[in-house]
N, CA, C and O atoms as a printed pandas DataFrame, in Angstrom:
     atom_number atom_name residue_name chain_id  residue_number  x_coord  y_coord  z_coord
0              1         N          SER        A               1   24.288  -14.002   -3.828
1              2        CA          SER        A               1   22.804  -13.596   -2.874
2              3         C          SER        A               1   21.645  -14.516   -3.977
3              4         O          SER        A               1   20.812  -15.372   -3.680
4              5         N          GLY        A               2   21.858  -14.171   -4.760
5              6        CA          GLY        A               2   21.255  -15.067   -6.310
6              7         C          GLY        A               2   20.093  -15.436   -5.986
7              8         O          GLY        A               2   19.607  -16.553   -6.168
8              9         N          THR        A               3   19.502  -14.330   -5.395
9             10        CA          THR        A               3   17.718  -13.649   -5.335
10            11         C          THR        A               3   17.961  -13.745   -6.773
11            12         O          THR        A               3   18.768  -14.466   -7.360
12            13         N          PRO        A               4   17.214  -12.984   -7.191
13            14        CA          PRO        A               4   16.656  -12.664   -8.917
14            15         C          PRO        A               4   16.196  -11.082   -8.632
15            16         O          PRO        A               4   15.461  -10.701   -7.721
16            17         N          ALA        A               5   16.682  -10.458   -9.422
17            18        CA          ALA        A               5   16.593   -9.015   -9.433
18            19         C          ALA        A               5   14.809   -8.779   -9.131
19            20         O          ALA        A               5   14.489   -7.938   -8.291
20            21         N          ASP        A               6   14.025   -9.351   -9.663
21            22        CA          ASP        A               6   13.175   -8.392   -9.912
22            23         C          ASP        A               6   12.545   -8.952   -8.297
23            24         O          ASP        A               6   11.476   -8.697   -7.743
24            25         N          ASP        A               7   13.209   -9.436   -8.050
25            26        CA          ASP        A               7   12.084  -10.179   -6.179
26            27         C          ASP        A               7   12.739   -9.659   -5.577
27            28         O          ASP        A               7   12.790   -9.938   -4.379
28            29         N          GLN        A               8   13.882   -8.240   -6.350
29            30        CA          GLN        A               8   14.079   -6.914   -5.184
30            31         C          GLN        A               8   13.703   -5.831   -4.705
31            32         O          GLN        A               8   13.676   -5.339   -3.577
32            33         N          SER        A               9   13.328   -5.429   -6.010
33            34        CA          SER        A               9   11.663   -4.721   -6.208
34            35         C          SER        A               9   10.749   -4.928   -6.118
35            36         O          SER        A               9    9.981   -4.121   -6.641
36            37         N          LYS        A              10   10.074   -6.262   -5.329
37            38        CA          LYS        A              10    9.185   -6.625   -5.605
38            39         C          LYS        A              10    9.028   -5.065   -4.726
39            40         O          LYS        A              10    9.822   -4.190   -4.381
40            41         N          PRO        A              11    6.867   -5.386   -4.535
41            42        CA          PRO        A              11    6.005   -3.644   -3.257
42            43         C          PRO        A              11    5.748   -5.009   -2.719
43            44         O          PRO        A              11    5.267   -6.033   -3.203
44            45         N          LEU        A              12    6.248   -4.667   -1.512
45            46        CA          LEU        A              12    5.461   -4.809   -0.250
46            47         C          LEU        A              12    4.301   -4.473   -0.454
47            48         O          LEU        A              12    4.119   -3.823   -1.484
48            49         N          ASP        A              13    2.990   -4.802    0.499
49            50        CA          ASP        A              13    1.588   -4.767    0.825
50            51         C          ASP        A              13    1.608   -5.256    2.096
51            52         O          ASP        A              13    2.297   -6.222    2.422
52            53         N          ILE        A              14    0.727   -4.509    3.011
53            54        CA          ILE        A              14    0.773   -4.444    4.313
54            55         C          ILE        A              14   -0.982   -3.920    4.035
55            56         O          ILE        A              14   -1.436   -2.897    3.524
56            57         N          ALA        A              15   -1.798   -5.401    4.758
57            58        CA          ALA        A              15   -3.155   -5.008    4.354
58            59         C          ALA        A              15   -4.334   -5.382    5.976
59            60         O          ALA        A              15   -4.418   -6.339    6.747
60            61         N          ILE        A              16   -4.795   -4.523    5.902
61            62        CA          ILE        A              16   -5.403   -4.175    7.308
62            63         C          ILE        A              16   -7.549   -4.732    7.103
63            64         O          ILE        A              16   -8.211   -4.482    6.096
64            65         N          SER        A              17   -7.823   -5.102    7.745
65            66        CA          SER        A              17   -9.177   -6.016    7.828
66            67         C          SER        A              17  -10.036   -4.584    8.511
67            68         O          SER        A              17   -9.877   -3.418    8.869
68            69         N          ALA        A              18  -10.804   -5.428    8.402
69            70        CA          ALA        A              18  -11.930   -4.691    9.144
70            71         C          ALA        A              18  -11.727   -4.913   10.569
71            72         O          ALA        A              18  -11.865   -3.869   11.208
72            73         N          ASP        A              19  -11.429   -5.984   11.309
73            74        CA          ASP        A              19  -10.934   -5.989   12.892
74            75         C          ASP        A              19   -9.752   -5.367   12.966
75            76         O          ASP        A              19   -9.403   -5.292   14.144
76            77         N          GLY        A              20   -8.750   -4.742   12.007
77            78        CA          GLY        A              20   -7.461   -4.745   12.415
78            79         C          GLY        A              20   -6.781   -5.475   12.880
79            80         O          GLY        A              20   -6.149   -5.408   13.934
80            81         N          VAL        A              21   -6.862   -6.419   11.967
81            82        CA          VAL        A              21   -5.739   -7.399   11.444
82            83         C          VAL        A              21   -4.619   -7.559   10.385
83            84         O          VAL        A              21   -4.820   -8.112    9.304
84            85         N          PHE        A              22   -3.737   -7.176   10.667
85            86        CA          PHE        A              22   -2.383   -7.312    9.732
86            87         C          PHE        A              22   -2.267   -8.320    8.890
87            88         O          PHE        A              22   -2.748   -9.416    9.180
88            89         N          SER        A              23   -1.889   -8.195    8.215
89            90        CA          SER        A              23   -0.936   -9.040    7.549
90            91         C          SER        A              23   -0.499   -9.045    6.091
91            92         O          SER        A              23   -1.348   -9.430    5.287
92            93         N          VAL        A              24    0.834   -8.634    5.570
93            94        CA          VAL        A              24    1.991   -8.233    5.088
94            95         C          VAL        A              24    2.385   -8.887    3.962
95            96         O          VAL        A              24    3.028   -9.863    4.350
96            97         N          ASN        A              25    2.346   -8.871    2.867
97            98        CA          ASN        A              25    2.445   -9.845    1.992
98            99         C          ASN        A              25    1.793  -11.320    1.552
99           100         O          ASN        A              25    2.180  -12.302    0.919
100          101         N          ASN        A              26    0.290  -10.807    2.421
101          102        CA          ASN        A              26   -0.412  -11.786    2.245
102          103         C          ASN        A              26   -0.002  -12.962    3.191
103          104         O          ASN        A              26   -0.520  -14.029    2.862
104          105         N          GLN        A              27    0.897  -13.020    4.408
105          106        CA          GLN        A              27    1.163  -13.328    5.239
106          107         C          GLN        A              27    0.676  -13.437    6.759
107          108         O          GLN        A              27    1.537  -13.261    7.622
108          109         N          ILE        A              28   -0.285  -13.640    7.051
109          110        CA          ILE        A              28   -1.448  -12.835    8.041
110          111         C          ILE        A              28   -0.208  -13.031   10.185
111          112         O          ILE        A              28    0.146  -14.042   10.791
112          113         N          LEU        A              29   -0.018  -11.497   10.525
113          114        CA          LEU        A              29    0.593  -11.653   11.435
114          115         C          LEU        A              29    0.015  -12.120   12.541
115          116         O          LEU        A              29   -1.186  -12.061   12.276
116          117         N          ALA        A              30    0.157  -12.643   13.857
117          118        CA          ALA        A              30   -0.534  -13.097   14.916
118          119         C          ALA        A              30   -0.991  -11.988   15.840
119          120         O          ALA        A              30   -2.074  -11.820   16.402
120          121         N          LYS        A              31    0.451  -11.069   15.850
121          122        CA          LYS        A              31   -0.451  -10.128   16.548
122          123         C          LYS        A              31    0.155   -8.882   15.809
123          124         O          LYS        A              31    1.254   -8.690   15.289
124          125         N          SER        A              32   -1.068   -8.039   15.969
125          126        CA          SER        A              32   -1.775   -6.581   15.344
126          127         C          SER        A              32   -0.889   -5.025   15.875
127          128         O          SER        A              32   -1.227   -3.878   15.582
128          129         N          ASP        A              33    0.495   -5.515   16.858
129          130        CA          ASP        A              33    0.883   -4.748   17.239
130          131         C          ASP        A              33    2.613   -4.000   15.938
131          132         O          ASP        A              33    3.367   -4.624   15.191
132          133         N          LEU        A              34    2.529   -2.437   16.306
133          134        CA          LEU        A              34    3.563   -1.971   15.882
134          135         C          LEU        A              34    5.206   -3.180   15.731
135          136         O          LEU        A              34    5.797   -3.632   14.750
136          137         N          ALA        A              35    5.419   -3.308   17.180
137          138        CA          ALA        A              35    6.847   -4.498   16.706
138          139         C          ALA        A              35    6.519   -5.573   15.629
139          140         O          ALA        A              35    7.155   -5.967   14.651
140          141         N          SER        A              36    5.404   -5.885   16.104
141          142        CA          SER        A              36    5.398   -7.132   15.264
142          143         C          SER        A              36    5.589   -7.059   14.004
143          144         O          SER        A              36    6.425   -7.771   13.448
144          145         N          LEU        A              37    4.677   -5.992   13.215
145          146        CA          LEU        A              37    4.744   -5.302   11.537
146          147         C          LEU        A              37    5.965   -4.423   11.505
147          148         O          LEU        A              37    6.550   -4.157   10.455
148          149         N          MET        A              38    6.187   -4.155   12.221
149          150        CA          MET        A              38    7.935   -3.665   12.296
150          151         C          MET        A              38    9.019   -4.676   11.302
151          152         O          MET        A              38    9.623   -4.565   10.235
152          153         N          ASP        A              39    8.740   -6.237   12.946
153          154        CA          ASP        A              39    9.388   -7.338   12.514
154          155         C          ASP        A              39    9.086   -7.826   10.881
155          156         O          ASP        A              39   10.083   -8.056   10.197
156          157         N          ALA        A              40    7.834   -7.972   10.303
157          158        CA          ALA        A              40    7.753   -8.368    9.385
158          159         C          ALA        A              40    7.612   -7.809    8.142
159          160         O          ALA        A              40    7.349   -8.363    7.074
160          161         N          LEU        A              41    7.897   -6.182    8.489
161          162        CA          LEU        A              41    8.514   -5.414    7.127
162          163         C          LEU        A              41    9.803   -6.044    7.140
163          164         O          LEU        A              41   10.080   -6.523    6.040
164          165         N          GLN        A              42   10.535   -6.176    7.872
165          166        CA          GLN        A              42   12.158   -6.253    8.110
166          167         C          GLN        A              42   12.475   -6.816    6.905
167          168         O          GLN        A              42   13.002   -6.628    5.808
168          169         N          LYS        A              43   11.776   -7.778    7.784
169          170        CA          LYS        A              43   11.954   -9.359    6.810
170          171         C          LYS        A              43   11.928   -9.615    5.760
171          172         O          LYS        A              43   12.736  -10.193    5.034
172          173         N          GLU        A              44   10.621   -9.038    5.532
173          174        CA          GLU        A              44   10.299   -8.728    3.322
174          175         C          GLU        A              44   11.146   -8.534    2.336
175          176         O          GLU        A              44   11.494   -8.941    1.227
176          177         N          ALA        A              45   11.466   -7.281    3.663
177          178        CA          ALA        A              45   12.128   -6.083    3.246
178          179         C          ALA        A              45   13.523   -6.551    2.706
179          180         O          ALA        A              45   14.086   -6.105    1.707
180          181         N          ASN        A              46   14.076   -7.742    3.732
181          182        CA          ASN        A              46   15.526   -7.759    3.700
182          183         C          ASN        A              46   16.316   -6.596    3.705
183          184         O          ASN        A              46   17.353   -6.468    3.055
184          185         N          GLY        A              47   15.795   -5.710    4.480
185          186        CA          GLY        A              47   16.490   -3.962    4.418
186          187         C          GLY        A              47   16.520   -3.382    3.172
187          188         O          GLY        A              47   17.557   -3.420    2.509
188          189         N          ASP        A              48   15.588   -2.887    2.792
189          190        CA          ASP        A              48   15.355   -2.342    0.891
190          191         C          ASP        A              48   14.711   -1.895    0.964
191          192         O          ASP        A              48   13.762   -2.163    0.227
192          193         N          THR        A              49   14.548   -0.275    2.352
193          194        CA          THR        A              49   13.300    0.465    2.533
194          195         C          THR        A              49   13.335    1.417    0.961
195          196         O          THR        A              49   12.684    2.448    0.793
196          197         N          ASN        A              50   14.202    0.815   -0.029
197          198        CA          ASN        A              50   13.887    1.830   -1.546
198          199         C          ASN        A              50   12.287    1.113   -2.231
199          200         O          ASN        A              50   11.427    1.534   -3.004
200          201         N          ARG        A              51   12.460    0.068   -1.594
201          202        CA          ARG        A              51   11.218   -0.701   -2.722
202          203         C          ARG        A              51    9.081    0.145   -2.132
203          204         O          ARG        A              51    8.719    0.937   -1.261
204          205         N          PRO        A              52    8.396   -0.587   -3.136
205          206        CA          PRO        A              52    7.587    0.961   -2.599
206          207         C          PRO        A              52    6.689   -0.653   -1.916
207          208         O          PRO        A              52    6.761   -1.861   -2.141
208          209         N          LEU        A              53    5.649    0.535   -0.733
209          210        CA          LEU        A              53    5.273   -0.050   -0.277
210          211         C          LEU        A              53    3.714    0.320    0.191
211          212         O          LEU        A              53    3.431    1.430    0.640
212          213         N          SER        A              54    2.638   -0.864    0.009
213          214        CA          SER        A              54    1.399   -0.027   -0.379
214          215         C          SER        A              54    0.586   -0.673    1.308
215          216         O          SER        A              54    0.853   -1.644    2.016
216          217         N          ILE        A              55   -0.291    0.250    1.400
217          218        CA          ILE        A              55   -0.739    0.174    2.642
218          219         C          ILE        A              55   -2.242   -0.056    2.508
219          220         O          ILE        A              55   -2.777    1.046    2.393
220          221         N          SER        A              56   -3.371   -1.298    2.469
221          222        CA          SER        A              56   -3.982   -1.438    2.272
222          223         C          SER        A              56   -5.080   -1.082    3.175
223          224         O          SER        A              56   -4.643   -0.735    4.272
224          225         N          ALA        A              57   -6.638   -1.044    3.065
225          226        CA          ALA        A              57   -7.183   -1.317    4.400
226          227         C          ALA        A              57   -8.805   -0.907    3.387
227          228         O          ALA        A              57   -9.225   -0.477    2.313
228          229         N          ASP        A              58   -9.331   -1.623    5.190
229          230        CA          ASP        A              58  -11.053   -2.170    4.650
230          231         C          ASP        A              58  -11.368   -0.870    5.095
231          232         O          ASP        A              58  -10.785   -0.340    6.041
232          233         N          GLY        A              59  -12.508   -0.197    4.276
233          234        CA          GLY        A              59  -13.150    1.127    4.458
234          235         C          GLY        A              59  -13.915    1.430    5.554
235          236         O          GLY        A              59  -14.599    2.454    5.561
236          237         N          LYS        A              60  -13.875    0.347    6.880
237          238        CA          LYS        A              60  -14.323   -0.058    8.158
238          239         C          LYS        A              60  -12.853   -0.262    9.228
239          240         O          LYS        A              60  -12.947   -0.218   10.454
240          241         N          THR        A              61  -11.913   -0.420    8.705
241          242        CA          THR        A              61  -11.161   -0.159    9.899
242          243         C          THR        A              61  -10.369    0.574   10.606
243          244         O          THR        A              61   -9.577    1.358   10.084
244          245         N          GLN        A              62  -10.467    0.435   11.684
245          246        CA          GLN        A              62  -10.154    1.420   12.747
246          247         C          GLN        A              62   -8.975    2.484   11.846
247          248         O          GLN        A              62   -8.133    2.181   11.000
248          249         N          HIS        A              63   -9.352    3.837   12.457
249          250        CA          HIS        A              63   -8.318    4.978   12.209
250          251         C          HIS        A              63   -6.423    4.862   12.427
251          252         O          HIS        A              63   -5.484    5.255   11.734
252          253         N          GLN        A              64   -6.531    3.983   13.990
253          254        CA          GLN        A              64   -5.754    3.472   14.731
254          255         C          GLN        A              64   -4.442    2.591   13.624
255          256         O          GLN        A              64   -3.431    2.913   12.999
256          257         N          SER        A              65   -5.212    1.402   13.885
257          258        CA          SER        A              65   -4.425    0.485   12.612
258          259         C          SER        A              65   -3.502    1.120   11.288
259          260         O          SER        A              65   -2.351    0.918   10.903
260          261         N          VAL        A              66   -4.767    2.099   10.749
261          262        CA          VAL        A              66   -3.697    3.153    9.447
262          263         C          VAL        A              66   -2.353    3.876    9.710
263          264         O          VAL        A              66   -1.305    3.872    9.065
264          265         N          ILE        A              67   -2.848    4.736   11.301
265          266        CA          ILE        A              67   -2.004    4.838   11.893
266          267         C          ILE        A              67   -0.289    4.682   12.318
267          268         O          ILE        A              67    0.701    5.401   12.456
268          269         N          THR        A              68   -0.711    3.151   12.423
269          270        CA          THR        A              68   -0.049    1.875   12.873
270          271         C          THR        A              68    1.015    1.401   12.251
271          272         O          THR        A              68    2.080    1.088   12.783
272          273         N          ALA        A              69    0.635    1.320   10.688
273          274        CA          ALA        A              69    1.086    0.896    9.603
274          275         C          ALA        A              69    1.585    1.989    9.052
275          276         O          ALA        A              69    2.574    1.902    8.324
276          277         N          MET        A              70    0.979    3.192    9.312
277          278        CA          MET        A              70    2.117    4.364    8.858
278          279         C          MET        A              70    3.606    4.842    9.844
279          280         O          MET        A              70    4.412    5.728    9.560
280          281         N          ASP        A              71    3.613    4.065   10.865
281          282        CA          ASP        A              71    4.279    4.321   11.443
282          283         C          ASP        A              71    5.449    3.525   11.919
283          284         O          ASP        A              71    6.483    4.052   12.330
284          285         N          ALA        A              72    5.305    2.591   11.868
285          286        CA          ALA        A              72    5.717    1.017   11.293
286          287         C          ALA        A              72    7.159    1.824   10.183
287          288         O          ALA        A              72    8.284    2.247   10.453
288          289         N          ALA        A              73    6.385    1.721    8.968
289          290        CA          ALA        A              73    6.514    1.965    7.798
290          291         C          ALA        A              73    7.670    3.242    7.703
291          292         O          ALA        A              73    8.683    2.963    7.061
292          293         N          GLY        A              74    7.586    4.628    8.301
293          294        CA          GLY        A              74    8.813    5.781    9.113
294          295         C          GLY        A              74    9.435    5.345    9.526
295          296         O          GLY        A              74   10.621    5.193    9.236
296          297         N          LYS        A              75    8.714    4.904   10.548
297          298        CA          LYS        A              75   10.303    4.309   11.980
298          299         C          LYS        A              75   11.394    3.486   10.732
299          300         O          LYS        A              75   12.381    4.158   10.435
300          301         N          LEU        A              76   11.261    2.132   10.030
301          302        CA          LEU        A              76   11.637    1.630    9.508
302          303         C          LEU        A              76   12.707    2.603    8.341
303          304         O          LEU        A              76   13.851    2.185    8.165
304          305         N          GLY        A              77   12.314    3.688    7.709
305          306        CA          GLY        A              77   12.659    4.278    6.217
306          307         C          GLY        A              77   12.218    4.027    5.546
307          308         O          GLY        A              77   13.064    3.768    4.689
308          309         N          PHE        A              78   10.883    3.783    5.006
309          310        CA          PHE        A              78   10.608    3.561    3.988
310          311         C          PHE        A              78    9.788    4.921    3.761
311          312         O          PHE        A              78    8.993    5.585    4.426
312          313         N          SER        A              79   10.451    5.016    2.328
313          314        CA          SER        A              79    9.563    5.985    1.348
314          315         C          SER        A              79    8.657    6.333   -0.060
315          316         O          SER        A              79    8.238    7.186   -0.842
316          317         N          HIS        A              80    8.721    5.186    0.253
317          318        CA          HIS        A              80    7.683    5.075   -0.959
318          319         C          HIS        A              80    6.449    4.309   -0.744
319          320         O          HIS        A              80    6.101    3.220   -1.200
320          321         N          LEU        A              81    5.866    5.131    0.058
321          322        CA          LEU        A              81    4.128    4.611    0.370
322          323         C          LEU        A              81    3.202    4.828   -0.369
323          324         O          LEU        A              81    3.369    5.772   -1.142
324          325         N          ARG        A              82    1.951    4.115   -0.442
325          326        CA          ARG        A              82    0.896    4.071   -1.596
326          327         C          ARG        A              82    0.178    3.825   -0.461
327          328         O          ARG        A              82    0.644    3.217    0.502
328          329         N          MET        A              83   -1.238    4.382   -0.538
329          330        CA          MET        A              83   -2.527    3.952    0.819
330          331         C          MET        A              83   -3.588    2.987   -0.226
331          332         O          MET        A              83   -3.281    2.866   -1.412
332          333         N          THR        A              84   -4.476    2.519    0.160
333          334        CA          THR        A              84   -5.634    1.877   -0.994
334          335         C          THR        A              84   -6.411    1.536    0.169
335          336         O          THR        A              84   -6.026    0.991    1.203
336          337         N          THR        A              85   -7.737    1.996   -0.199
337          338        CA          THR        A              85   -9.019    1.500    0.410
338          339         C          THR        A              85   -9.962   -0.158   -0.320
339          340         O          THR        A              85  -10.290   -0.465   -1.466
340          341         N          ILE        A              86  -10.048   -0.562    0.453
341          342        CA          ILE        A              86  -10.624   -1.996   -0.084
342          343         C          ILE        A              86  -12.054   -1.688    0.283
343          344         O          ILE        A              86  -12.372   -2.012    1.427
344          345         N          GLU        A              87  -12.915   -1.159   -0.421
345          346        CA          GLU        A              87  -14.204   -1.160   -0.021
346          347         C          GLU        A              87  -15.349   -2.694    0.073
347          348         O          GLU        A              87  -15.180   -3.644   -0.692
348          349         N          ALA        A              88  -16.223   -2.675    0.904
349          350        CA          ALA        A              88  -16.146   -4.092    1.336
350          351         C          ALA        A              88  -17.805   -4.421    0.170
351          352         O          ALA        A              88  -18.821   -3.789    0.457
352          353         N          ALA        A              89  -17.828   -5.361   -0.971
353          354        CA          ALA        A              89  -18.563   -6.256   -1.895
354          355         C          ALA        A              89  -20.162   -5.535   -0.996
355          356         O          ALA        A              89  -20.303   -5.606    0.225
356          357         N          PRO        A              90  -21.077   -4.962   -1.837
357          358        CA          PRO        A              90  -22.243   -5.109   -1.133
358          359         C          PRO        A              90  -22.916   -6.166   -1.289
359          360         O          PRO        A              90  -22.940   -6.721   -2.388
360          361         N          PRO        A              91  -23.539   -6.611   -0.305
361          362        CA          PRO        A              91  -24.912   -7.776    0.109
362          363         C          PRO        A              91  -25.314   -8.526   -1.072
363          364         O          PRO        A              91  -26.020   -7.896   -1.860
364          365         N          ALA        A              92  -25.030   -9.714   -1.371
365          366        CA          ALA        A              92  -25.905  -10.157   -2.358
366          367         C          ALA        A              92  -27.115   -9.861   -1.909
367          368         O          ALA        A              92  -27.451   -9.956   -0.728
368          369         N          PRO        A              93  -28.206   -9.289   -3.319
369          370        CA          PRO        A              93  -29.583   -9.519   -2.547
370          371         C          PRO        A              93  -30.517  -10.975   -2.125
371          372         O          PRO        A              93  -31.578  -10.870   -1.508
């Protein structure tokens, strides 16, 4: 296959912005829906659902967007999930 071994275990990261836009490993998705997210995850993982997957959501992200991300991960068979919340920086004085 020719890919370095550490690339195989590289964690996947789903980031969800405050307005519900998904990105997978810093690649913003054209559409923020379940099908697009599942497609992007499959491509990034190369079928390896044992890779760790983190879901990072902005503190103001709609709950439904987080559910969609968890649903995509579950449907594809990812079992190593980690959730993180990104708090917005306080406005400068």
